[in-house]
N, C-alpha and C positions, 0 to 999 in steps of 0.2 A: 025066297027059298031056293028058287033057282040060281040066283046070284051066289049063294054060299056054295051050292053045288059046283057051279062053274068055277068058283074060286078054288075049291078043294081039288077040283079035277085039272086046274091049269098046269101047264108044264112048267119046268124049271126055268126055261128061257122066258116064257111069258111072265112069270113071277118076277123075274129079275127086272124086265123092262117096267113092269108095274111099279116096282119099289123105287126105281131110279126116277121115274115119272113123278111119284109122290114126293121124293126127295128135292127134286128141282122145284116142285110147287112149293113146298116149305121153304126152301132157300129164297125163292123170289119173294114170298110173303115177309120173311125176315128182312130182305133187302129193302122192301117198301116201307116197313115199320121203321127200319133205321133212317131211311131216307126222310120220312115223315117227321122222326125225332129230331134229326139234324135241322130240317127246316124250321121246325118249332122253335129249337134252342137258338138259331140264327134270328129269328123274328124277336124272341124274348131278349136276346142280347142287343140287338139294335133299339129295341124299344127301352131298355134299360139305360143304354148310352144316352139316347135322347132325353130321357127323364132327369138324368144327372146334369146334362148340358143345360137344360132348361132351369133347373134348380140353381146351378152355378150363376147362370146369367141373372136370374131373379134376384139372388142374394147380392150380387155385385150391383145391380142396378139400385136396390134399396139401400145399400151401404153408400153408394155414390150420391144418392139423393140426400141421405142424412149428413154425409160428410161435406157435401156441397152446400147445404143450407145453413149448417151450423158450424161454428168454430169456437174453440176455447180461447178465450183471452188469458193474458198473463195473470189476472186476478181471479181466474176460475169461472167467470160468468160466460154464458153462451151468447154470442151475437151472430146476426145473420150474415152469411157470407155470400153476397151476390156477385162479387167481382172475381172470385178465384175459381179457376176451371181445372186446376191441376192440384193434386194432393202433395204433401210434403214428401211422400215417397217417390213422386214421379219427377220432382224437379229438386236441384241442389239449392239449398238455402244458405245464406249468409247472415251473420249477426252484424247490425248496423247500430251504432250508438246514437241516441236521440240528442245529438248535439250538432250545431250548425246546420239544421234543416232548412233548405231553401223553402221561403214562404213568399208567394206572390198574391197580391191583392188587386182586385179589379172593381171598377165602378160598372154602372149600366153600360151595356153596349149599344152602339149606333147600328140599327137594323136598316134605316132608310138614309144613304149618304147624301141624296140630293136634298131631303129635308133638313139634314144637319148642316152641310157644308155649303149649300146653295141659298140659304136664306138671306133675305135682304138686310137683316141686322148683322153687319160685318162682325161686331164684337161677340154677338152670340154665336156665329159661325166659328170664330177663333176659339171660343171657350169650349165648344163641342170638340173641336180639333185637338186641343190640348188635354181635355179632361177625359177622354174616352177612347177606346179601341172600337173598330167596326166588328160586326159578327164575323166576316170573312177573316180579318186579322186575328181575331181571338181563336177561331178554328185552327188556323195556321200554327198559332203559338202552341196549342195543345198538341198538334202533330209534331212539331219540333221538340218539344219536351219529352214526348213519347220516344221519338227517335234517339234522344239523348240518354235514354235509360231511366227516366224519371218514373215514379209510381206514387199516385195519391196516398197519403195517409191522414188520419185524423189526429186532432190535438189529444183526444183521449187515448190514442195508440202510443203517444210519446210518455205519458205519465198517468198513473191510475191512483185514485184515492183509496187507501186502506182502512177500512172502518175500524179494525181492531186496534191498529196503532195510531189511528188519527193522524196519519201522515201520507203526503203525496209521494208516491214511489216511481222513480224513473224507470222506464221499461227499455228492454234491447229488443229493437225490431229484427225479426227474422224475415228478410226479403229474399226474393229469387236472386240468384248470382247475377252480379252486375247492376242490380236496380239501385237507384238512388231516391231517398224519400222527398216527397214534395207536399207542402201545405198550400192549399188554395183557398182563397176567401173572396167574398164580395161585400163591399162596405155599404151600409145604409140602404138596405133592400126595401125602401118604402115607395119607390117610383113616384118621386118628387113631382107635384103638380107643376112645378115651374119648368119641368122638362116637356110638358105637353106640346105636341106639335113639332118637336125638334128631332124627330127621327128614332127615338128610343121606344121600347115596349112600354107599355101602360099598366100591365099586371101579369101576374103568374096565374094561370088558370088550369083546369083539368078538361081535357077534350072528352068526348063521349065514351071512349074506352077508358077513361081514368088516367091516361097518360099526361105527365106535367109538360105544360107548353107556356109560351109567352104570347100575350095578345098585343097586337100592333095596331093602333088606331090611325088610320090614314086621314089625309087632310080633306078627302072628300066625303068623309063622315062614314066610310066603311071600316070594318075590322077583319083581320085575319089572325089565326094562331099558327105558331110554329117555333122553330129554333131560332128565336129572336133576341135570346139574352143568355147570360152565363149559365143559369140552371140547366134549361133544356139542352144547350150545347154540350155541356159536360156530360149529361145523362146519355145522349146519343153517342158521344164519343166513347164512353165507357162500355156501352152496348156493343159497339163495334170492336172494341179493344178491351176485353175483361181484365187483361193482365195490366192495365194501367191503374187498377185500383186494388188497395190491399184492404182485405176484409170487408169489401163494399163501401170504402171510404168515398166520400164526394168532396166536400169542403165546408168552409165555416160561413154562414149567412149572419151578417150584423143587422139588427133591427133597431131602427130609432122609433119615435112614435108620433112626432108632430104632424105627419101626413098619413098616419095609420101604417099598415104592414102590407107588403106584397102588391101594392096597388089598390087595396080595399081601404076605404076612408072610414076607418074603424074608431079613429080618435073623437072623443066627445066634443072637443072644440069645433069640429068640423060640421057639427049638427045643428048649429044656429049661427046667427049673424053676429051675436055678442062676442067680441074679442076674437073674431074670425078674419084675418086679413085676406083670406081666399074667397070670402063669400061674394065680393063684388064682381070678381071674374068667373067664379066656378059655381057660385051658388052653394046651397047647403046640401048635406048629404043624409040619408037614412042610416045612421051609424049602427042602429041595431041589426038591420039586414045586411050591412056590408060586413059586420062581424060574424054573422052566420055563414055568409059566403066564403069568408076566408078560412073557417075552421077545418073543412075538408082538404083544402089545399095544404095547410100547415101539416096535417096528419100524413099526407102523401109524401111531403118533403122529409119529414122525420123517417118514415118507413123506407125512404130511397137511400138513406144514409147521410144525409145532410146534418150538419151540427149547428145549433143556434147560438147566437151570441147577443149580448145587449151592446147597442151602440149609443147609449144615453138617450135621452128623450128628444131633446132639442138640437142635437148635432153641434153642440158647443164644446169649445176646447176644455179639457180637465186640467190645463194648466193654470186655470182660474182658482180662485180661493176655495177652501174647503165648503163654505156655506153655499156657494153657487152650485157646486158639484151635488151636495146633499139634496138641494132644491130639485135639481134635474133629476137626480136618480129616483127620488120619491115619485115624480110623475111617471117614471118609466115603470117601476114596481107596481103601480096601481093601475096604469092604462095598458101597459103592453104585456107584462109577465102573465096576467090571467089568460091571455091568448096562447102563449108559447108554453107555459108550465115552467118548472124549475130550469133556470139557465145559470151555469157556473163559468161561461166565458164572457170576458169584457173586452171588445174590440174598442180602444179608446176613440171617441169620436174626434174627427180630423187628424186622427193618428197620433195625437200629441201624448206622450206617456207622462207619468207622474214622478218620474225620477230618471236618473241616468242609468248606465249599465251594471252599476253596483246593486247589490241585493237590496231589496225592500227591507226596511228595519222598523223597530218599534217606534222610531222617531218620525216615521212617515205617516202623518195622520190621515192623509187621504188613503193610503193603502189599508190601513187599520179600519177605516170606515168601509171600504169596498170589501174588505174581507168579512166584514159583519153582514154584508148584504149577500153573501154567499158565492163570491166570485173567487175561483182558484186558478183560472187561466187568464193570461192577459196578453193582448196583441197590441203592437204599436208599430208605427212607420219608423224604420231604421234602415237607412241606406248605406250603412257599413257592411261589414262582413256579415253573412248569414248568422243569426244570433238566436240561440235557445238557452234558457236558463231555467233549471228545475232545482227547487229546493224541497224541503219537507212540508212546506206550506202552499207553495204555489209554483206554476210553471209560466214562462214568459216567451213569447216569439215575436221576433222583430221581422216585419214584412218589408218587401219592396212593392210600392204600387206601381203597377204598369199601366200606362196610359199614352196618349199621343205625344205628350211632352217628354216622357222618358224615352220613348223611341226616337224622338228628333234629337235628344241630347246625344244618344249613341251614335246616330247617324251623321249628324252635322256638326257636333261639338266635341267629338272624341272622348265622351264620358267613359265608355268602355265597360259600363257596369254589367252588361249581360253578355260580354264577350265569352265565348266558349259555351254559351248556354243557348242563346237566341240569335238569329240573323235576321235583322229587321229589313235589310235591304231586299229580301225576297217577299216581304208581306206588307211593307208600308204603302198605304193607299195612295195612288198618284193624284187622286182628286182631293187630298187634303189641302187647305189653304195654306199650310206651311210648306208644302212642296212647291207651289207656285212662287210663294215669297222668296223661298231659297233659290229657285231657278232665276227669278228676277235679279237677285243680289249677285248671283253668278255671272248673269249676263252684263249687269252694270259694271262688275269688276272687270270682266273682260274687255268692255269698252274703254274703261279708264286705263288699263294696260296697253291697249292698242293706241290710244291717245298719247301716252307717255313714250311709246316706241316711236311714234311718228315725229314727236318733238325732237327725241334724240337724233334720228335720222336727219332731220332738217338742220340741226345744229352742226351735226358732223359734215353735212354737205357744205 
């Protein structure tokens, strides 16, 4: 009551001061409210931006995962894309016709050069020299091919079977600018018992992490696993150079049957001494357990992107008569196909085709029979220009087999087949028997030239 009285009795000057003070207080409160509002709006704005950024990043990551894991093929089916790291929007693509595709084929690699080239059996050492590359040479071949702009493609990338039309349709590859398609294959991936102890791997296995490796059995009875053959070497190279593979392509693996597959002695003939020429030296095998051991390896190879091919059962030439071919193929269909599943690629054993470069016709009984067996893709050794033939019924690919002898021909006999593609002078193993033979021949030629020169000088004197 006294306050009201004091207020009513305040002077005009006091009242004015009081009102100014109250006005300043209200203004300060309003400023504080505005400041708090601005701070709150700023915090909300920053939070909103962060949320948007995180959403965009999450969507991009998901899209990248989906786009990197699957890719539509020309026939509309989705395939796992393990080898592509860039999308079509991020790199310029060029259309490449599926004609004259370079196809290189390899045998088992030499992992232990001392065991291969240093063995007492001179003829066996020469055979290893001529028939195989070393692991180091093969890895350098891959590097040179990569440097030349080659990229691995699959046979099924070149032509696709269309169920509606019942025709094989040639595909136009869309490769990164400057890239050239390359087919790669390995012949007769059975790890022949006859190669035991000669420096080659003995089997394809899975390590504890499920990675595909080759097992090398040493002369002292020990074993080790690693990149000791074509399959793991290619896998490791593609892992380091993802742009070396189109749609996750690896290569074609050709399987015969007489020694089993992949180093596993799955063939029933190896399970007893009857009609088994290997029994006296290698004993008999538990083919049932060998078959079970091979299955997860086969599935891992398929998942990795390797294509499977028949190489016939007994590794015999299909230049023989139709009846012989039929007997051989029946064994393959009953003893090997159940392991691999449906296979529509045939790599002719020993590389021998059933015709020349002209198209297979109705008059080719061997082709008609093989077509009935489900084969639509055919590969044969053809040392002419790269050769790809695609019709409505089948696709054919001629390959160059690359081994020690082919390198020797280019280096010392001026064959020039790989000129502009590979430079063997930089990778040819100096421990090869052919190198010492060639060096000896050069020294002998030099001695003869020196002798002739001496004789001429003597006559002139």
